[in-house]
ZADO-388114 format. One line per field, with one value per residue (C-alpha): residue number from 1; x, y, z. Coordinates in pm, 1 decimal, decimal comma. Example, Ala and Ser with C-alpha at 12.3 -4.5 7.8 and 13.67 -1.06 7.14 Angstrom:
2
seq <- [1_2]
px <- [1230,0_1367,0]
py <- [-450,0_-106,0]
pz <- [780,0_714,0]
This chain:
362
seq <- [1_2_3_4_5_6_7_8_9_10_11_12_13_14_15_16_17_18_19_20_21_22_23_24_25_26_27_28_29_30_31_32_33_34_35_36_37_38_39_40_41_42_43_44_45_46_47_48_49_50_51_52_53_54_55_56_57_58_59_60_61_62_63_64_65_66_67_68_69_70_71_72_73_74_75_76_77_78_79_80_81_82_83_84_85_86_87_88_89_90_91_92_93_94_95_96_97_98_99_100_101_102_103_104_105_106_107_108_109_110_111_112_113_114_115_116_117_118_119_120_121_122_123_124_125_126_127_128_129_130_131_132_133_134_135_136_137_138_139_140_141_142_143_144_145_146_147_148_149_150_151_152_153_154_155_156_157_158_159_160_161_162_163_164_165_166_167_168_169_170_171_172_173_174_175_176_177_178_179_180_181_182_183_184_185_186_187_188_189_190_191_192_193_194_195_196_197_198_199_200_201_202_203_204_205_206_207_208_209_210_211_212_213_214_215_216_217_218_219_220_221_222_223_224_225_226_227_228_229_230_231_232_233_234_235_236_237_238_239_240_241_242_243_244_245_246_247_248_249_250_251_252_253_254_255_256_257_258_259_260_261_262_263_264_265_266_267_268_269_270_271_272_273_274_275_276_277_278_279_280_281_282_283_284_285_286_287_288_289_290_291_292_293_294_295_296_297_298_299_300_301_302_303_304_305_306_307_308_309_310_311_312_313_314_315_316_317_318_319_320_321_322_323_324_325_326_327_328_329_330_331_332_333_334_335_336_337_338_339_340_341_342_343_344_345_346_347_348_349_350_351_352_353_354_355_356_357_358_359_360_361_362]
px <- [413,2_629,9_746,9_1078,7_1348,0_1282,1_918,9_1002,4_1260,2_1044,9_1069,2_1316,1_1543,5_1262,4_1172,0_1510,2_1519,9_1795,4_2030,9_2110,7_2042,0_2323,5_2523,5_2599,4_2800,8_3102,9_3081,0_3050,6_3368,1_3556,5_3444,8_3471,1_3382,1_3447,9_3230,9_2967,0_2723,2_2365,5_2159,5_1873,7_1864,1_1822,2_1472,3_1581,7_1880,9_1863,1_2131,3_2277,8_2202,5_2274,9_1969,3_1830,9_1647,1_1421,8_1208,7_878,6_590,8_228,3_-13,4_-390,7_-531,4_-849,3_-906,9_-1047,3_-977,7_-794,0_-974,7_-931,5_-680,0_-949,5_-1304,3_-1591,4_-1767,4_-2091,3_-2119,5_-2475,3_-2812,2_-3111,5_-3253,0_-3044,7_-3182,3_-2924,2_-2608,6_-2356,2_-2412,3_-2184,6_-1894,1_-1900,0_-1554,6_-1523,7_-1265,4_-1216,6_-1560,2_-1769,0_-2095,7_-2087,3_-2433,7_-2685,0_-2863,6_-3186,7_-3091,6_-2760,5_-2488,6_-2166,6_-1871,9_-1537,3_-1218,7_-867,9_-647,0_-437,5_-617,2_-979,6_-1176,1_-1257,9_-1429,7_-1633,0_-1418,4_-1508,8_-1336,4_-1019,7_-981,8_-618,6_-440,6_-344,6_-709,3_-794,2_-502,3_-604,1_-969,4_-867,9_-626,7_-894,3_-1162,4_-930,5_-923,2_-1303,3_-1377,9_-1296,1_-1012,5_-891,2_-1008,2_-910,1_-580,6_-275,9_-203,5_-360,6_-611,2_-966,5_-989,8_-1311,6_-1243,1_-1194,1_-1523,2_-1710,1_-1573,6_-1662,6_-2018,4_-2070,0_-1958,3_-2181,6_-2481,5_-2422,4_-2403,1_-2727,2_-2634,7_-2868,4_-2763,8_-2398,3_-2289,8_-1927,7_-1830,6_-1791,4_-2015,1_-1860,6_-1964,9_-2011,7_-1699,5_-1522,9_-1155,5_-961,0_-594,0_-682,4_-970,0_-1190,7_-1460,2_-1789,2_-1765,5_-2077,5_-2365,1_-2488,0_-2799,2_-3061,5_-3219,7_-3493,0_-3321,4_-3229,3_-2863,8_-2671,4_-2322,1_-2056,5_-2228,8_-2048,0_-2308,2_-2057,0_-1755,7_-1494,4_-1188,4_-905,7_-969,7_-671,1_-754,3_-529,7_-484,5_-475,1_-316,5_-279,1_78,3_134,5_333,1_587,2_687,3_895,1_680,6_824,1_932,3_750,2_864,2_915,4_814,1_561,0_335,0_-41,8_-223,0_-597,4_-716,2_-494,9_-387,4_-65,3_-1,7_301,0_257,8_441,0_408,8_276,1_198,9_246,5_17,6_171,8_-7,9_-196,0_-27,2_-145,1_-486,8_-568,0_-719,8_-1073,4_-1365,7_-1298,7_-1021,9_-843,8_-721,5_-625,3_-577,7_-202,5_-245,2_-129,0_-258,8_-82,8_55,4_-142,8_32,5_-128,5_-23,8_-76,7_-74,4_216,7_97,1_-235,1_-573,4_-652,2_-966,3_-1056,3_-1380,2_-1379,9_-1381,7_-1225,5_-958,8_-594,3_-255,4_39,2_357,7_684,2_1034,9_1212,1_1545,4_1714,8_2036,6_2144,0_2352,4_2411,5_2444,4_2111,6_1975,5_1616,8_1497,2_1377,1_1733,3_1861,9_1920,5_1898,6_2217,2_2195,6_2454,5_2281,5_2303,5_2227,2_2384,5_2345,9_2393,2_2619,9_2612,2_2956,1_3087,0_2890,9_2596,6_2780,0_2690,3_2864,4_2725,1_2866,9_2779,8_2657,1_2598,6_2243,3_2170,1_1848,5_1558,4_1310,8_1005,7_830,5_1095,4_1162,4_1535,3_1784,8_2117,0_2397,2_2775,1_3035,2_3386,9_3371,9_3006,1_2938,2_2675,2_2567,9_2664,7_2406,4_2243,2_1983,8_1630,1_1320,0_1055,8_789,1]
py <- [-140,5_158,6_216,0_77,1_270,6_75,2_186,3_545,2_570,4_405,8_622,5_877,1_851,2_993,5_1257,4_1421,2_1537,5_1693,6_1763,1_1391,7_1286,8_1117,6_1001,1_631,3_424,6_441,8_816,2_848,6_647,0_845,6_1190,3_1130,8_1466,4_1682,2_1990,7_1991,3_2256,7_2137,5_2173,4_2315,3_2514,6_2296,7_2299,5_2344,7_2305,5_2112,0_2048,9_1734,7_1729,2_1526,7_1347,0_1059,2_822,3_526,2_267,9_155,3_-76,3_-48,4_-318,9_-277,3_-295,5_-236,9_-16,3_-184,3_-285,1_-571,9_-823,7_-754,1_-973,2_-1139,6_-1235,5_-1111,3_-1423,8_-1392,3_-1588,7_-1490,6_-1658,4_-1445,3_-1186,1_-920,1_-587,5_-351,3_-360,1_-108,7_8,9_-92,4_151,8_234,7_259,8_71,0_140,3_76,3_100,1_104,2_-87,1_-350,6_-504,9_-600,5_-926,1_-905,3_-541,1_-645,6_-447,7_-611,6_-372,6_-389,0_-364,2_-315,2_-611,5_-886,9_-1206,3_-1314,4_-1367,6_-1731,7_-1743,9_-1545,1_-1320,5_-1311,5_-1179,3_-1380,8_-1459,2_-1429,1_-1426,3_-1218,6_-1195,2_-1029,5_-788,9_-676,8_-625,3_-415,2_-208,0_-144,0_-55,8_184,0_388,2_410,0_462,3_808,8_794,5_452,5_280,3_-77,1_-188,1_-284,8_-654,0_-970,1_-1043,3_-907,7_-794,6_-713,8_-342,7_-390,1_-578,7_-296,2_-35,5_-267,2_-314,3_62,5_99,4_-188,9_-35,6_295,5_122,0_-69,6_-409,2_-615,0_-797,3_-889,6_-924,0_-811,4_-1020,3_-1014,8_-1278,2_-1458,2_-1270,7_-928,7_-799,8_-876,5_-801,4_-661,6_-551,9_-223,8_-7,2_-175,5_-93,9_-277,3_-435,0_-651,4_-789,2_-1147,6_-1102,5_-835,7_-681,7_-914,0_-1236,8_-1502,2_-1591,6_-1856,3_-1875,9_-1923,9_-1713,5_-1430,3_-1164,1_-879,8_-893,2_-625,2_-493,9_-266,7_104,2_155,2_145,8_-68,6_-162,6_-528,0_-616,5_-953,7_-953,3_-1069,8_-1391,1_-1236,4_-971,0_-1024,5_-971,7_-691,6_-778,8_-663,4_-311,4_-200,2_163,1_216,1_483,8_439,5_623,5_682,9_885,4_1191,9_1160,7_985,7_873,9_700,4_346,7_38,5_-331,3_-466,2_-826,0_-1071,3_-1372,9_-1648,8_-1821,9_-2138,5_-2457,9_-2612,6_-2768,8_-2555,7_-2255,9_-2136,8_-2320,6_-2659,4_-2789,9_-2635,6_-2291,4_-2118,8_-2312,9_-2307,2_-2443,1_-2126,4_-1783,9_-1455,8_-1363,9_-1092,0_-787,2_-569,4_-203,7_29,4_404,9_587,8_830,4_668,8_598,4_727,7_924,9_712,7_516,3_146,1_-70,7_198,6_121,2_201,8_146,7_28,1_172,6_-0,5_114,0_-167,5_3,8_323,0_516,0_834,9_1135,5_1028,1_1220,2_1232,6_1370,7_1404,8_1083,6_1277,5_1396,9_1041,4_932,9_568,8_487,9_271,9_24,4_0,7_197,1_562,7_902,0_1269,2_1575,9_1791,2_2166,8_2325,9_2676,3_2889,3_2653,4_2384,6_2029,7_1695,3_1349,0_1132,4_778,7_741,2_449,2_452,6_322,1_348,1_523,7_716,5_786,8_966,4_1239,5_1196,1_1141,4_869,6_792,5_861,7_831,2_924,5_1070,9_1446,1_1450,5_1657,7_1858,7_2155,9_2003,4_2124,0_1878,4_1904,1_1782,4_1798,3_2052,1_1918,3]
pz <- [-1703,4_-1791,6_-2148,4_-2262,4_-2444,0_-2761,3_-2763,5_-2679,8_-2959,0_-3224,3_-3531,1_-3388,4_-3693,7_-3902,4_-3642,9_-3592,8_-3955,3_-4153,6_-3864,6_-3835,1_-4195,6_-4380,5_-4076,9_-4108,5_-3868,1_-4097,5_-4128,4_-3748,8_-3707,0_-3974,0_-3866,1_-3490,5_-3340,1_-3649,3_-3667,6_-3937,3_-4041,1_-4012,6_-4326,6_-4121,7_-3798,0_-3487,4_-3352,3_-2991,7_-2762,3_-2435,6_-2174,1_-2023,6_-1649,8_-1337,6_-1205,0_-1004,6_-1237,1_-1176,9_-1348,7_-1205,7_-1273,7_-1167,5_-1057,0_-1028,6_-676,0_-476,0_-172,1_136,9_496,8_665,3_883,5_1254,6_1441,9_1656,7_1552,0_1765,8_1895,1_2087,4_2415,0_2512,3_2451,3_2364,3_2125,7_1954,9_2076,0_1921,2_1711,7_1586,3_1229,4_943,8_921,1_1293,4_1449,1_1776,2_2042,9_2413,8_2579,6_2258,3_2263,7_1989,4_2028,6_2297,6_2376,9_2577,3_2642,3_2800,4_2621,0_2502,9_2511,3_2335,5_2538,6_2404,2_2493,3_2343,8_2448,7_2405,1_2724,3_2797,8_3139,1_3392,6_3611,1_3982,3_4295,2_4338,5_3965,1_3864,0_3529,7_3223,9_3114,5_3448,2_3413,9_3063,6_3164,9_3466,1_3255,5_2991,7_3246,6_3428,6_3106,6_3119,8_3487,5_3626,1_3874,8_3753,9_4072,6_3984,6_4135,3_3934,1_3905,8_3768,8_4048,0_4085,4_4446,2_4635,6_4606,7_4231,6_4212,0_4388,9_4146,3_3858,3_3987,6_4006,4_3643,0_3530,9_3705,6_3529,2_3189,9_3185,0_3320,7_3532,4_3846,0_3805,4_4168,0_4171,6_3866,8_3488,7_3326,4_3029,1_2715,2_2872,9_2696,4_2367,4_2318,1_2021,9_2018,3_1846,1_1732,1_1474,3_1221,7_1169,8_825,5_810,1_1018,1_988,2_1205,2_1249,9_1555,4_1676,1_1578,4_1832,6_1874,0_2062,2_2210,7_1944,1_1678,8_1499,8_1433,0_1378,1_1145,1_1205,2_1025,4_1124,8_1080,0_850,1_482,2_264,8_-99,0_-204,0_-536,3_-709,7_-832,6_-1192,0_-1213,3_-1450,8_-1193,1_-880,5_-572,1_-355,3_-3,8_308,5_397,6_36,2_-15,5_-294,2_-431,5_-454,5_-731,2_-698,4_-994,7_-1008,8_-642,9_-537,2_-179,6_-22,7_101,9_226,6_142,5_474,3_382,6_97,1_79,1_-134,4_-416,4_-326,0_-432,8_-761,6_-713,8_-408,0_-582,4_-532,9_-685,2_-534,0_-744,6_-1031,8_-935,1_-1258,7_-1580,5_-1525,6_-1171,0_-990,1_-896,8_-835,3_-494,7_-317,9_-174,3_92,9_99,9_394,8_357,3_516,1_780,4_867,5_709,3_363,6_279,4_-22,8_-81,1_-4,3_-315,6_-534,8_-792,2_-725,4_-886,1_-678,5_-827,9_-734,5_-821,5_-1006,6_-1081,2_-966,9_-1027,6_-854,7_-954,2_-1315,9_-1642,2_-1821,4_-2146,2_-2268,3_-2430,3_-2735,9_-2800,3_-2857,7_-3218,2_-3325,7_-3519,9_-3829,3_-3700,2_-3363,0_-3044,1_-2991,8_-3038,5_-2950,2_-3167,8_-2952,3_-3006,6_-3032,5_-3083,3_-3323,9_-3321,7_-3516,6_-3420,6_-3422,1_-3367,7_-3091,1_-2990,4_-2631,9_-2402,1_-2271,5_-1923,4_-1726,3_-1897,9_-1681,1_-1895,6_-1607,3_-1613,0_-1984,9_-1920,5_-2010,9_-1843,7_-2093,8_-2089,7_-2351,8_-2354,2_-2309,1_-2210,3_-1896,3_-1715,1_-1926,6_-2261,0_-2509,5_-2746,9_-3021,2_-2966,6_-3183,1_-3089,8_-2860,1]
């Protein structure tokens, strides 16, 4: 979590030295803005500016990938004769695996296939298969619509013959294709080439191709809403991101491990962050920090944090530089403190952009 003003100003009374020595709250009230001659030359002058300030907090996260929207479920019986390697990206027309040398291809669509498709078959599953195959077959020979016609079946058979299928007379056997709504990436394999599989098995687990960061949100911090813009820090690199999903904590007693969850009966919510502008080039499993803006002000007067003086009666002040290098101490109201920029929001009568104040040397 970012530093607070109290921590940043710890010990500043001792640091600022002779220029502020001897000013008590009573003296500040009596002298007002009277000019005084500092007993020692100021170390440096800095100016009040207008700035946009913000506070932020960071939460530890891990780089990885999201599970694909649909699982890949095998519908064939036989021996696995090939399978895509872990990390392979699959898109429309990619071979995912093969059973008894019969390849299983991925098609892009919204609904899983649930039956064989033969001439005369009609429905949204037929329409999505035809649309996907038209992107693969030169000339897009399959007709528009949700019915597999005989001419469609002939064009399909020619494509199947060219892609290593056995006798599939003008039809699509159940299990010849798997469907995903988008390109995927092979994340893990539960079987090896040479093993026997049965319908209903899931030998390939896939994720989306877009890398994400998952972060368990501390219970003492408000979880950001979906759509919140964040920054992701990986080492010295910072990349923009967006909160894409928030998974709520399990109810007490429903944590992992069969019963207890955490000792307090709750676990942190998990936020998923996507990178703005597409996939990131970072290694899976790497550490990241999700930085979220918690407060923000725009176009306000601001002074360097190191120029603030802690007053003995409480509050803060600035040593303002007047004509001839003379200084006077004024009380200021401090608003938002931005330790990233090293600036604090300040207001006081007569304070404006360009006002010079004293600050200790860095």
